[in-house]
Backbone as JSON, one array per atom type, in Angstrom:
{
  "sequence": "YTPRKSLVFGGNFLHSYNIVGQLQVTAIEDITKVEPRYLYPYFVEMSWFVMEKYRRHLKSIEERGKGNSVLLEEEVEGLNLLISRLEENPTFSSCYPCADKGSQASLTGGE",
  "N": [[0.83, -1.17, 0.0], [0.53, 2.2, -0.83], [0.37, 5.52, 0.29], [0.02, 7.57, -1.52], [-0.4, 8.36, -5.0], [1.66, 6.44, -7.04], [4.43, 5.25, -8.97], [5.59, 2.11, -9.39], [8.32, 0.03, -9.81], [8.98, -3.3, -10.28], [9.7, -6.79, -9.82], [11.33, -9.78, -10.96], [14.61, -10.34, -12.07], [17.47, -11.51, -13.84], [21.03, -11.22, -13.81], [24.47, -10.9, -14.81], [26.19, -9.91, -12.89], [25.79, -10.53, -10.27], [25.78, -13.29, -9.71], [26.52, -14.97, -7.64], [24.96, -14.05, -5.45], [22.4, -14.61, -6.46], [22.51, -17.39, -6.6], [22.79, -17.94, -3.92], [20.28, -17.23, -2.98], [18.72, -19.2, -4.25], [19.71, -21.43, -2.91], [18.84, -20.96, -0.3], [16.11, -21.06, -0.79], [15.89, -23.77, -1.46], [16.64, -25.02, 0.98], [14.67, -24.08, 2.72], [12.48, -25.09, 1.56], [10.73, -23.78, -0.34], [7.65, -23.23, -1.95], [7.1, -24.38, -5.28], [5.61, -22.6, -6.92], [6.38, -20.08, -6.12], [8.95, -19.74, -6.89], [11.63, -18.49, -8.99], [10.77, -18.65, -12.32], [11.97, -21.31, -14.31], [14.64, -21.05, -13.5], [16.82, -22.8, -13.06], [17.18, -24.03, -15.57], [17.77, -21.72, -17.01], [20.22, -21.12, -15.93], [21.91, -22.96, -17.2], [21.89, -21.91, -19.77], [23.18, -19.51, -19.32], [25.76, -20.47, -18.77], [26.36, -21.5, -21.3], [26.37, -19.16, -22.82], [28.62, -17.8, -21.75], [30.57, -19.73, -22.32], [30.62, -19.66, -25.14], [31.39, -17.0, -25.5], [33.97, -16.9, -24.3], [35.25, -18.83, -25.85], [35.19, -17.59, -28.35], [36.88, -15.43, -27.91], [39.25, -16.8, -27.44], [39.66, -18.17, -29.88], [39.46, -16.26, -31.99], [40.2, -13.86, -31.02], [38.26, -12.03, -30.62], [35.74, -9.97, -29.12], [34.96, -8.85, -25.78], [37.55, -9.25, -23.69], [37.73, -9.07, -21.01], [36.59, -10.11, -17.95], [34.59, -9.29, -15.22], [35.53, -9.38, -11.76], [33.41, -10.22, -10.17], [31.91, -11.64, -12.02], [33.6, -13.8, -12.65], [33.89, -15.05, -10.13], [31.2, -15.69, -9.69], [30.68, -17.39, -11.89], [32.41, -19.53, -11.33], [31.2, -20.53, -8.99], [28.71, -21.16, -10.05], [29.36, -23.18, -11.89], [30.19, -25.17, -10.09], [27.75, -25.61, -8.76], [26.14, -26.52, -10.86], [27.42, -28.9, -11.48], [27.36, -30.39, -9.08], [24.85, -30.31, -7.77], [21.94, -32.18, -7.76], [19.44, -31.26, -8.7], [20.13, -29.15, -10.41], [21.9, -30.41, -12.25], [20.22, -32.27, -13.42], [18.55, -30.84, -15.01], [19.49, -30.06, -17.47], [19.1, -28.28, -20.41], [19.38, -29.04, -23.12], [19.08, -31.52, -25.68], [21.27, -33.17, -26.14], [23.03, -34.62, -23.9], [25.72, -35.17, -23.7], [27.13, -32.92, -24.46], [26.94, -31.4, -22.24], [29.09, -31.76, -20.54], [31.1, -30.37, -21.85], [30.42, -27.75, -21.38], [30.94, -27.35, -18.71], [33.55, -27.97, -18.51], [34.18, -30.62, -18.33], [34.88, -34.04, -19.39]],
  "CA": [[0.0, 0.0, 0.0], [1.2, 3.5, -0.8], [-0.66, 6.53, 0.59], [-0.1, 8.49, -2.64], [-0.21, 7.73, -6.29], [3.08, 6.2, -7.28], [4.81, 4.31, -10.01], [6.48, 1.16, -8.74], [8.96, -0.95, -10.68], [9.31, -4.49, -9.5], [9.84, -8.0, -10.6], [12.57, -10.53, -10.84], [15.43, -10.4, -13.26], [18.79, -12.09, -13.6], [22.13, -10.55, -14.5], [25.76, -11.57, -14.61], [27.05, -9.24, -11.92], [25.53, -11.03, -8.93], [25.45, -14.71, -9.81], [26.69, -15.53, -6.3], [23.76, -13.71, -4.68], [21.26, -15.33, -7.01], [22.65, -18.79, -6.2], [22.53, -17.99, -2.48], [18.83, -17.2, -2.84], [18.19, -20.52, -4.59], [20.09, -22.36, -1.84], [17.91, -20.7, 0.8], [14.81, -21.59, -1.22], [15.96, -25.23, -1.35], [16.68, -25.39, 2.4], [13.4, -23.76, 3.36], [11.43, -25.79, 0.8], [9.78, -22.82, -0.89], [6.74, -23.83, -2.93], [7.52, -24.11, -6.65], [4.91, -21.46, -7.54], [7.03, -18.85, -5.7], [10.33, -19.73, -7.38], [11.87, -17.85, -10.28], [10.47, -19.68, -13.34], [13.04, -21.84, -15.16], [15.95, -20.54, -13.06], [17.86, -23.82, -13.25], [17.43, -24.12, -17.01], [18.41, -20.47, -17.42], [21.62, -21.21, -15.51], [22.64, -23.65, -18.26], [22.05, -20.98, -20.89], [24.24, -18.57, -18.9], [27.04, -21.15, -19.0], [26.58, -21.57, -22.75], [26.72, -17.8, -23.26], [30.01, -17.54, -21.39], [31.41, -20.66, -23.07], [30.77, -19.11, -26.49], [32.13, -15.75, -25.38], [35.38, -17.2, -24.05], [35.76, -19.55, -27.01], [35.38, -16.58, -29.39], [38.09, -14.69, -27.55], [40.38, -17.71, -27.61], [39.86, -18.53, -31.28], [39.59, -15.15, -32.94], [40.6, -12.63, -30.36], [37.14, -11.09, -30.68], [34.91, -9.86, -27.93], [35.55, -8.23, -24.61], [38.3, -10.31, -23.01], [37.77, -8.81, -19.57], [35.45, -10.46, -17.12], [34.68, -8.69, -13.9], [35.8, -10.32, -10.66], [32.12, -10.76, -9.76], [31.51, -12.64, -13.01], [34.47, -14.98, -12.49], [33.49, -15.69, -8.88], [29.87, -16.25, -9.92], [30.77, -18.52, -12.82], [33.01, -20.66, -10.61], [30.17, -21.09, -8.12], [27.67, -21.74, -10.91], [29.89, -24.46, -12.39], [30.1, -26.13, -8.97], [26.34, -25.93, -8.52], [25.65, -27.31, -11.98], [28.02, -30.24, -11.42], [27.14, -31.09, -7.82], [23.46, -30.31, -7.32], [21.12, -33.03, -8.63], [18.4, -30.47, -9.34], [20.73, -28.4, -11.5], [22.46, -31.29, -13.28], [19.15, -33.0, -14.09], [17.73, -29.92, -15.81], [20.22, -29.59, -18.65], [18.01, -28.04, -21.36], [19.62, -29.52, -24.48], [18.87, -32.96, -25.86], [22.55, -33.86, -26.15], [23.64, -34.54, -22.57], [27.18, -35.26, -23.82], [27.73, -31.59, -24.56], [26.9, -30.81, -20.91], [30.44, -31.8, -19.99], [31.92, -29.34, -22.48], [30.09, -26.46, -20.79], [31.53, -27.23, -17.37], [34.96, -28.34, -18.56], [34.35, -32.07, -18.16], [35.21, -34.84, -20.58]],
  "C": [[0.88, 1.24, 0.0], [0.12, 4.57, -0.6], [-0.88, 7.52, -0.56], [0.01, 7.7, -3.93], [1.28, 7.58, -6.53], [3.25, 5.23, -8.42], [5.87, 3.4, -9.41], [7.02, 0.19, -9.79], [9.33, -2.14, -9.82], [9.46, -5.67, -10.42], [11.18, -8.64, -10.38], [13.32, -10.49, -12.16], [16.79, -10.95, -12.87], [19.83, -11.28, -14.36], [23.44, -11.2, -14.08], [26.61, -10.99, -13.5], [26.78, -9.67, -10.48], [25.07, -12.49, -8.98], [25.53, -15.35, -8.43], [25.44, -15.27, -5.46], [22.54, -14.47, -5.15], [21.31, -16.81, -6.62], [22.43, -18.95, -4.7], [21.02, -18.0, -2.22], [18.25, -18.58, -3.16], [18.54, -21.56, -3.53], [19.15, -22.2, -0.64], [16.53, -21.26, 0.46], [14.78, -23.11, -1.11], [15.87, -25.67, 0.11], [15.33, -25.19, 3.06], [12.19, -24.36, 2.63], [10.31, -24.85, 0.33], [8.92, -23.52, -1.95], [7.16, -23.44, -4.35], [6.84, -22.89, -7.29], [5.54, -20.12, -7.17], [8.47, -18.72, -6.21], [10.43, -18.97, -8.7], [11.66, -18.91, -11.36], [11.7, -20.04, -14.19], [14.43, -21.34, -14.77], [17.06, -21.54, -13.36], [18.2, -23.95, -14.73], [18.15, -22.87, -17.52], [19.89, -20.48, -17.05], [22.47, -21.92, -16.57], [22.86, -22.73, -19.46], [23.09, -19.9, -20.58], [25.61, -19.2, -19.15], [27.35, -21.23, -20.49], [26.98, -20.21, -23.3], [28.19, -17.5, -22.97], [30.97, -18.48, -22.11], [31.67, -20.12, -24.47], [31.62, -17.84, -26.48], [33.63, -16.02, -25.22], [36.02, -17.95, -25.21], [36.05, -18.58, -28.15], [36.66, -15.78, -29.14], [39.32, -15.55, -27.84], [40.7, -17.96, -29.09], [40.16, -17.34, -32.19], [40.07, -13.85, -32.3], [39.51, -11.58, -30.39], [36.39, -11.08, -29.36], [35.68, -9.19, -26.8], [36.24, -9.32, -23.8], [38.32, -10.13, -21.5], [36.46, -9.25, -18.94], [35.65, -9.81, -15.76], [34.93, -9.77, -12.85], [34.5, -11.0, -10.2], [31.63, -11.84, -10.73], [32.31, -13.93, -12.83], [34.07, -15.75, -11.24], [32.13, -16.39, -9.06], [29.89, -17.46, -10.83], [31.39, -19.74, -12.15], [31.99, -21.33, -9.69], [29.08, -21.77, -8.94], [28.12, -23.09, -11.47], [29.79, -25.53, -11.3], [28.66, -26.56, -8.74], [25.78, -26.81, -9.63], [26.18, -28.74, -11.94], [27.54, -31.04, -10.21], [25.68, -31.24, -7.4], [22.6, -31.13, -8.26], [20.02, -32.26, -9.36], [18.95, -29.74, -10.55], [21.2, -29.34, -12.61], [21.38, -32.06, -14.02], [18.33, -32.13, -15.04], [18.48, -29.35, -17.01], [19.23, -29.47, -19.81], [18.19, -28.6, -22.76], [19.46, -31.04, -24.53], [20.16, -33.74, -25.73], [23.25, -33.69, -24.8], [25.16, -34.61, -22.62], [27.83, -33.9, -23.89], [27.67, -30.86, -23.23], [28.29, -30.73, -20.32], [31.31, -30.69, -20.58], [31.64, -27.96, -21.9], [30.78, -26.27, -19.45], [32.98, -27.71, -17.34], [35.23, -29.8, -18.38], [34.69, -32.75, -19.47], [33.96, -35.28, -21.29]]
}
């Protein structure tokens, strides 16, 4: 409730500068058993697409020297945590969105 007319911006969105915080929220949601209807829709699947985006970005830099070669410290820290979560958490690893599960390993550096 607001006592005056107001314009309020709200909602959930994801970004690359606070992956750690976003993963901490999902861990709390898991521990406290938040009902699925209150969770960010398709968060786990979206995490795989984030990894694919960064894989392509880094591969492009490596192969052609194209793209911004600088990742912020927050991105690197977040990506390291995301890789761990994708590899170790059954919920995350079972939700790989692509049909070819073999390419899952290439996203996280596995064989």
